[in-house]
N, C-alpha and C positions, 0 to 999 in steps of 0.2 A: 504493500500500500504506500502510495506517495505521501510525503510529508506535507505537500501542498495539494489540497483537494480541488481548488478552482483557481485558475490564473488566466489573466488576459494581458496581452502586450500590444500597445498601440492599436487597440481594437477600434475599427471605424465601420460604420454602416451608413450608406447613402440610399435614398429612395428618389427615383426620377419619375416625374409625371408629365403628361402632355406629349405633343408631337416632337419629333427629333429636333427640329430647328428652334422650336419655342419651349422645349422641355425645361422644367425647373428642377433643381436638385435640393432635397431636404436632407440635412445631416442629422441623423438620429443619435449616433454615437461618434464622438470626436476624440480619438486617441486615448481610449480608456485603458489604464493600467491598474489591475486589481489582483490581489493575492489573498486567498483565504486558506489558512492552515487546516489540516485534517482535524476533525472533531470540534470545530468552532461553530457556534450559532452566530450568523452574521446577518445584520439587517441592511436592507437597501431601501432608502427613503428618498422620495422626490415627488414633485407635483405632477399632474397629468401632462404628458408630452415630454417628460424629462429624459426618457430613454430606458426606463426600468424594464418595460415589456420587451423592447428590442434586445436588450442584453440577455434577458432570460430565454428568449427564443433562440438566440445564437448558442447559448450554453446547452440548450436542450436539443440542438441540431435541427431546429425547425427553419432557421434562417442561416444563410451564409454571410460571413463578414465581407465587406467591401475591401478591407485591408486589415492588417494585423493578424493576431492569432489568439486562440483560446483553447485551454486544456481543462479537462475534467478527470480527476483521479489519474492524472498522468497521461491521458490520451487526448490527441488533437481532435477537436470537434468536426473538422473537415476530413482529415485523413483516416480517422478511426471512429467513424460514426457509430457502427454497431457496438463497439466496446464502450463508448460513452453511454449509449442508450441502456446497455445492460447494467450500468452502475449508477444510473440516475433515476430517482422517482420524482414525479411532477404532480403537484396538487394545485389545480386551478380553482378559482372561486366560481360561484354561479352554477349554471346547469351543465356546463361543458363536461363531457367525459362520463356522464352517467346515463343509463338507459332506464327511463321511467317505467316501462312496462315489464321490466325484469325485477326480480326480488333483489334485495341487498346481497344475499348469498350468491345468486347467479351472476350478478354484476362482478363480484370479486373473482369468481371462478373463471369467468370470461377473460378478465384481465390477467389472471394467472396463466391461462392458455397462451395469451399473446406474449407472455414472458417465458414461454416454452417450459412451463411447469407441467408435470404429469398430472393426471386426474386426481390421484390420491394426495399428492403434495399440494395442489391448488386447493383442494377441499380442506386440508389441514390448515393451511395458511389462512384461508378465508375465515374459518371458525375462530382461529386464534386472534385475528385482527378485529373481527366483529366484537369479540369480548373486550378487547383492549380499548376500543373506542365507544363501548357502552351501547352497542346495537344488537346484542344477542337476542333480546326479546322481540326485536322487529326484523330479524334476519330473513324471514320468509314472507315479508310483506312487500308489495310493489313500491319501488322508490318514488313513484309519482305521488304517493300519499304522504311522503316524508315532509317535515318542516325544513326550512332553509338551513337551520342549524344542524339537523340530522344529516342532511345531504353533505354539509361540510365535513362532518365526522366520517362519513362514508368516503368522501374524496380522500381524506388522509389515509384511510385503510387501503384504498386503491393505490395510492402512491407508494405504500409500503409492501405491496404484494410481491414485488420482485426482490425484496430484501436489499434495497439500494445502499450504496456507500454515501451518496450525496442526495439530499432531499431538497427540492425546490418548492417552497410554499408561497403561493401568490394570494395575498390577502386572506390568510387562513381562518381568521375568526369572524369574517363577515357573516352576519346573520345569526351569530350565536348569542344566547343570553349571557349575562355576566358569569353565572355559575359554570356554564359549559365552556366559556372562554377561559376561565381560571383552570378548569380541568385540562383543557387543551394545552395551556402553558406548562402545566405539570408534566404532561406527556412529552412535550418538546424537551424538557429537562431529562426525562428518562431516555429519549432517543439519543441525546448527546452523550449520556452515560454509556451507551452502547458503542460509542466511537463514531457515530454518523456525523457528517457535516451537514449543516442546515443553512440554507439561504432563504431568508424571509423578505418578501416585499410587503411593505405595510405603510399605512398612513396613521396607524394607531401608535401614538407616542408612548403610552403606558405599556403597550405590548413590547415595543422596542427596548424600553428601559428595563423591563422585567425579565426578558429572555435572552437578549442579544449581548454577546461579549464585546463585539465591535459593531459600529454602524457606519455605513457609507452614505453620504449625501450626494445626490446626483441631480443636475439641472441642466437643461439644454444640451444633453449628450456628454457633459463633462463631469468628472468627479470633483466635488468641492472639498471633501474631507473624508478621511477614514480613521476613526478613533473610537475609543470606548465612549459610551453615553456620558459618563462622568467627565471625561476629558473634554468632550465637546462643550459641556456646561462651563468649564473653567475658561474656555477660550473667550467667552464673552462676559468675564467677570467685571468688565467695565460697565456692564448693564446691571450691576448689583442692585438689589432692591433693599430699601430701608423702610420698615414698618414701625409706626409709633401709635400708641393707644390714646394718649392725651397730648394735645399740642395747641398752642395759641395760633390764631390765624396770622398774626403779625410775624411770627417765626416762620410759618409756612411761606408767606409772601417773600420773606428775606431769602429763604432757601431756594425758592423758585427762580430768583434772579441770579443765583450763583452759576458761574460757568461750569459746564459739565453735568448740570442737572437737566434731565430730559422732561419727565412729567411729574407733577405733584397732584395726587388724587385724594380728595377728602372723602372719608367714609361716613356712612350714616350714623355710626356709633360715636362719632367725634374724633376718631383716629384718622390716620392718613398713610398713604404709601408714596414714597419718593423713589423714582427710578433714575439711575445715573447713566451717563453715556461715555465716561472717561475713567481710566484707571485712577485709583486713589481718591476719587471724589466722595465715595461713601464714608470714609473716615472723617472728612470735613463736615459732611452732613450730620454725622453722629455727634460731633463736638458741638455744632450749633444747636442741636436739639437738647443736649444735656445742659448747655449754657442757658437755654431758654426755659429750663425747669422741667423738661420731660424726663421721666425715669424708666418707663416701660418701652424700651427700644430694642429692635432686633434686625439683623440683616439676613438675607438669603440669596442663594445663587439661582439662576434661571433653570427651568426644567428643560428636558430635551425638546419639547414642543416649542419653547421660546427660542432655543438655539436654532431649530429648524426654520422658524419664521424669520429670525434675524438674518440668517445666512442666505436663505432662498428668496426672502422678500415677499412682496404682496402676492406673487404667483401662487404661493402656498395657501393663501386664504381660500382660493377657489376649491382646493382639495378639501379643506376643513369643512366648507359648507356642503360639498358633495357627499362627503362620508358621514356627516352627522345629521 
């Protein structure tokens, strides 16, 4: 097994549309370099049109790159297509890949056959996975009767039927209720414990923070950052927040005029939140609050969602509205 489960070098993908003389070229991926160690849970975050889907399609051998290279479990996605497919499991969201008129058990046996499993092995794996994703009681019911969350769990079982080394999860908790989503995240932890590498595309910041060891932000086909969720938060420590429970308006007005202070928001309970935009300003704000007689004061770092919004910008807001 390779020490690097997924790697891309100078990966580029262009799409051309229109007639030859008037054709336009859209660059979906622009020189993407990415390396994911074996056994890592890695998040891929970005707004609609960022290039996430294109990257996933190349890794899963659905699309060819225009330039550059990509390898999965040590095999080239262009030259070793069959080897890549045997080692990768893919879990899409929505209705894709499930047959509604078949039962859950028959769906998994069918996908087992496509992975060249014998009848006995496909049946054993199907039963094992149905139990693992909590669908044993519904195993012999038609999938068209399933809720969206149940279909997502069956999608995961389908992705695992071939016992893959690398698992690609596309918006895996879409449609799940909070309890099911929590159970799913626990399952991701179990899969990592088995040595599998997991690449998750998600817009759910809580999900990324709770299950991913590292996160890659992508926008307009380019990678913006690849770090741990916590490290990404420290990158924008200049946007540190200061919360105060009791403060005079005159003090707030004075703080609002200080260079490096972004927004000052008064809360209904009489407190306020001050957001800074430059390194070192939070300490000056704290000193002014203490000098002004405030005693209940605290600072906090931004969440991954705030990192995401700061780095990607307003384009991410469309994603938040769509997903929520």
